[in-house]
C-alpha positions as CSV (number, residue, x, y, z in Angstrom):
1,X,7.7,47.0,-7.0
2,X,5.7,49.0,-9.9
3,X,8.3,49.2,-12.0
4,X,10.3,46.0,-12.0
5,X,6.7,44.7,-13.3
6,X,6.3,47.5,-15.8
7,X,9.8,46.1,-17.6
8,X,8.8,42.6,-17.3
9,X,5.3,43.3,-18.9
10,X,7.4,45.3,-21.8
11,X,9.9,42.2,-22.6
12,X,6.8,40.3,-23.5
13,X,6.8,42.3,-26.4
14,X,9.7,41.2,-27.8
15,X,9.7,37.7,-30.2
16,X,6.3,37.1,-29.1
17,X,4.1,39.7,-31.4
18,X,4.8,37.4,-34.7
19,X,2.5,34.4,-33.1
20,X,-0.6,37.4,-32.0
21,X,-1.8,37.1,-35.8
22,X,-2.6,33.6,-35.5
23,X,-4.5,33.9,-32.1
24,X,-8.1,35.6,-31.7
25,X,-9.2,36.3,-28.1
26,X,-13.0,37.1,-28.6
27,X,-15.8,37.2,-25.7
28,X,-17.6,34.1,-24.6
29,X,-20.5,32.8,-26.5
30,X,-23.1,30.7,-25.4
31,X,-21.5,28.3,-28.4
32,X,-18.4,28.0,-26.5
33,X,-19.9,26.5,-23.2
34,X,-19.0,23.1,-24.1
35,X,-15.5,23.8,-25.4
36,X,-14.7,26.2,-22.5
37,X,-15.7,23.6,-19.8
38,X,-13.9,20.7,-21.4
39,X,-10.4,23.1,-21.3
40,X,-11.5,24.0,-17.7
41,X,-11.9,20.0,-16.9
42,X,-8.6,19.0,-18.6
43,X,-6.6,21.8,-16.9
44,X,-8.0,21.0,-13.4
45,X,-7.1,17.3,-13.8
46,X,-3.4,18.0,-14.8
47,X,-3.6,19.4,-10.9
48,X,-4.2,16.2,-9.6
49,X,-0.7,14.7,-10.5
50,X,0.7,18.3,-10.2
51,X,-0.3,18.6,-6.5
52,X,0.4,15.0,-5.7
53,X,3.7,14.2,-7.2
54,X,5.6,17.8,-8.1
55,X,4.2,19.5,-5.3
56,X,5.5,16.8,-2.6
57,X,9.2,18.1,-3.0
58,X,7.5,21.5,-1.9
59,X,7.1,20.5,1.2
60,X,9.8,19.7,3.8
61,X,7.0,19.2,6.7
62,X,5.0,16.3,4.5
63,X,8.6,14.8,3.9
64,X,9.2,14.5,7.5
65,X,6.5,13.6,8.5
66,X,6.0,10.5,5.9
67,X,9.8,9.6,7.7
68,X,8.4,9.6,11.1
69,X,5.8,7.8,10.2
70,X,8.3,4.9,8.9
71,X,10.4,5.0,11.6
72,X,7.4,4.6,14.0
73,X,5.8,1.8,11.7
74,X,9.2,0.2,11.9
75,X,9.7,0.5,15.6
76,X,6.2,-0.9,16.3
77,X,6.3,-3.9,13.6
78,X,10.1,-3.9,13.3
79,X,9.8,-5.0,9.6
80,X,12.0,-3.3,7.1
81,X,9.5,-3.7,4.3
82,X,7.3,-1.3,6.2
83,X,9.9,1.6,5.0
84,X,10.3,0.0,1.6
85,X,6.4,0.4,1.3
86,X,6.2,3.8,2.4
87,X,6.6,6.1,-0.8
88,X,4.3,3.8,-2.8
89,X,1.6,4.4,0.3
90,X,2.4,8.2,0.5
91,X,2.3,8.5,-3.5
92,X,-1.1,6.5,-3.5
93,X,-2.6,8.6,-0.5
94,X,-1.5,11.8,-2.0
95,X,-3.1,11.0,-5.3
96,X,-6.5,9.8,-3.7
97,X,-6.7,13.0,-1.8
98,X,-5.7,15.6,-4.1
99,X,-7.8,13.8,-7.2
100,X,-10.9,13.6,-4.4
101,X,-10.1,17.3,-3.3
102,X,-9.9,18.6,-7.1
103,X,-13.2,16.6,-8.1
104,X,-14.9,17.9,-5.2
105,X,-13.6,21.8,-6.3
106,X,-14.5,21.0,-10.0
107,X,-18.3,20.2,-8.4
108,X,-18.1,23.9,-6.7
109,X,-17.0,25.8,-9.5
110,X,-19.7,24.3,-12.2
111,X,-22.5,24.9,-9.7
112,X,-21.3,28.5,-9.6
113,X,-19.5,30.4,-12.7
114,X,-18.2,27.6,-14.9
115,X,-22.1,26.3,-15.2
116,X,-23.5,29.6,-15.5
117,X,-20.2,31.7,-17.5
118,X,-23.1,33.6,-19.3
119,X,-24.9,34.6,-16.0
120,X,-21.7,35.2,-14.0
121,X,-19.1,36.6,-16.9
122,X,-21.0,38.5,-19.3
123,X,-23.9,40.6,-17.7
124,X,-21.8,42.9,-15.6
125,X,-19.3,45.5,-16.6
126,X,-17.3,44.6,-14.0
127,X,-16.5,41.1,-15.1
128,X,-15.9,39.3,-18.4
129,X,-14.7,35.9,-19.8
130,X,-12.6,35.5,-23.3
131,X,-11.9,32.7,-25.5
132,X,-8.8,32.1,-27.6
133,X,-9.5,30.8,-31.0
134,X,-6.3,29.4,-33.0
135,X,-7.0,27.1,-36.2
136,X,-10.7,27.7,-36.2
137,X,-10.7,26.3,-32.3
138,X,-11.4,27.3,-29.5
139,X,-7.9,26.6,-27.4
140,X,-8.1,28.6,-24.3
141,X,-9.9,30.4,-21.5
142,X,-9.4,33.3,-18.9
143,X,-11.8,35.3,-16.9
144,X,-11.8,38.4,-14.9
145,X,-13.8,39.9,-12.2
146,X,-13.0,43.4,-10.8
147,X,-13.7,44.2,-7.2
148,X,-17.0,46.5,-7.3
149,X,-16.8,48.0,-3.6
150,X,-13.0,49.6,-4.5
151,X,-12.6,49.2,-8.2
152,X,-9.3,49.4,-7.4
153,X,-8.2,45.9,-8.9
154,X,-9.4,43.0,-11.0
155,X,-8.7,39.2,-10.5
156,X,-7.3,37.4,-13.1
157,X,-9.3,34.0,-12.9
158,X,-10.1,30.5,-14.6
159,X,-6.9,30.9,-17.1
160,X,-6.5,27.3,-18.8
161,X,-5.1,26.6,-22.3
162,X,-5.6,23.4,-24.1
163,X,-2.4,20.9,-23.8
164,X,-2.3,20.5,-27.6
165,X,-1.9,24.5,-28.3
166,X,0.8,25.3,-25.7
167,X,3.7,26.7,-26.3
168,X,2.8,29.0,-29.0
169,X,1.9,32.2,-27.2
170,X,-1.9,31.8,-26.1
171,X,-1.2,32.3,-22.6
172,X,0.2,35.7,-23.0
173,X,-2.5,36.4,-25.0
174,X,-5.1,35.7,-22.6
175,X,-3.3,37.6,-19.7
176,X,-2.7,40.8,-22.1
177,X,-6.4,40.5,-22.4
178,X,-7.2,41.1,-18.5
179,X,-4.7,43.5,-18.5
180,X,-6.3,45.4,-21.1
181,X,-9.7,45.0,-19.3
182,X,-8.7,46.2,-16.0
183,X,-6.9,49.6,-17.7
184,X,-9.9,50.7,-19.7
185,X,-11.8,50.3,-16.8
186,X,-9.9,52.2,-14.5
187,X,-8.2,49.3,-12.3
188,X,-5.0,50.4,-10.9
189,X,-4.2,46.6,-10.2
190,X,-4.6,43.1,-11.5
191,X,-4.2,40.1,-9.0
192,X,-4.3,35.9,-9.1
193,X,-3.4,33.0,-7.0
194,X,-2.6,29.9,-8.0
195,X,-1.8,26.4,-6.6
196,X,0.0,25.3,-9.5
197,X,3.4,24.0,-8.8
198,X,4.1,23.4,-12.8
199,X,7.1,26.0,-13.3
200,X,5.3,27.0,-16.9
201,X,2.5,28.4,-14.8
202,X,4.8,30.8,-12.7
203,X,6.9,31.6,-15.7
204,X,4.0,32.6,-17.9
205,X,2.8,35.1,-14.7
206,X,6.2,36.8,-14.2
207,X,6.7,37.0,-18.3
208,X,3.1,39.0,-18.1
209,X,5.0,41.2,-15.2
210,X,3.0,40.0,-12.4
211,X,5.3,39.8,-9.2
212,X,4.5,37.0,-6.3
213,X,3.7,39.2,-3.3
214,X,3.3,36.1,-0.7
215,X,2.8,32.1,-0.4
216,X,0.1,30.2,1.8
217,X,1.7,27.2,2.5
218,X,-1.3,24.8,3.6
219,X,-3.7,26.7,1.9
220,X,-7.6,25.3,2.4
221,X,-8.7,24.7,-0.9
222,X,-12.6,25.4,-1.9
223,X,-13.3,20.9,-2.1
224,X,-11.2,19.9,0.6
225,X,-12.9,18.2,3.6
226,X,-10.1,19.1,6.4
227,X,-10.0,15.5,7.2
228,X,-7.0,13.7,9.2
229,X,-6.6,11.2,6.3
230,X,-6.5,15.0,4.0
231,X,-4.1,16.8,6.5
232,X,-1.7,14.0,5.8
233,X,-1.6,13.5,2.4
234,X,-3.0,16.5,1.0
235,X,-1.0,20.3,1.2
236,X,-0.6,23.1,-1.0
237,X,1.3,26.3,-1.3
238,X,-1.3,29.2,-2.7
239,X,0.5,31.6,-4.3
240,X,-0.4,35.2,-4.6
241,X,0.6,37.5,-7.9
242,X,0.1,41.3,-8.3
243,X,0.4,43.6,-11.1
244,X,0.5,47.2,-11.3
245,X,-1.2,48.3,-14.6
246,X,-2.1,52.6,-14.2
247,X,0.7,53.4,-15.8
248,X,0.7,50.8,-18.8
249,X,-0.5,52.0,-22.0
250,X,-2.2,50.0,-24.6
251,X,-1.2,49.3,-28.7
252,X,-3.5,47.4,-30.4
253,X,-1.9,44.8,-32.8
254,X,-3.2,45.7,-36.2
255,X,-4.1,42.0,-36.9
256,X,-5.6,40.8,-33.6
257,X,-8.5,41.4,-31.2
258,X,-5.4,42.0,-28.4
259,X,-3.5,45.1,-27.3
260,X,-0.3,45.0,-27.0
261,X,1.0,46.4,-23.7
262,X,3.8,48.9,-23.2
263,X,5.1,51.8,-20.7
């Protein structure tokens, strides 16, 4: 698995280095907090429709449950309009639950790390948060948190890119910064978890060299209440990704703050 990951990481250099000079990644500064929180908020809000609508096709067990609800409703009421109304009810229910859970998750994050970025990420040598600057604007954010007990792995967290500046290599550069952080501090593995259904998010992780190591169907998102309503209309998959970095070398690009990773 390590060899495949390294090969994937090497291939990310081709055709991307030309974009690097326009993207600068630097450590978070207090003046960036408003911009970072805005990008984080907007990224989370995109997850509402992603989970409610795109995620539906990834859960056949939910589709089976909704079909059973339609059949039972028809048997009880003997009305065909019950079946016709079901798609609207399902979509509205899923959107409402996704919105409630994600807003609750946002509140928790703001009370913890995202509301106290300087204290949470910048005070310890085992954690950092960076921003990507493009055209003199903060357009992306990513964080790294190392395991202090074993020092074997570091977690990539809070990656988000302003929707107006995507498809310009910002996500790749931010991801490389976390890999560089792990390498320079002696970690052997970078891990991450995501509940995103957007194909572009998973493509980004694979381009960085990550491989999916497991999927939890029915992941309990922080902020979920586990009510019956949520159990029916809210269900997500949590993907776990991992990349071994101990054999990756860093060659710093001369016109940017980001290292280029090679084997």
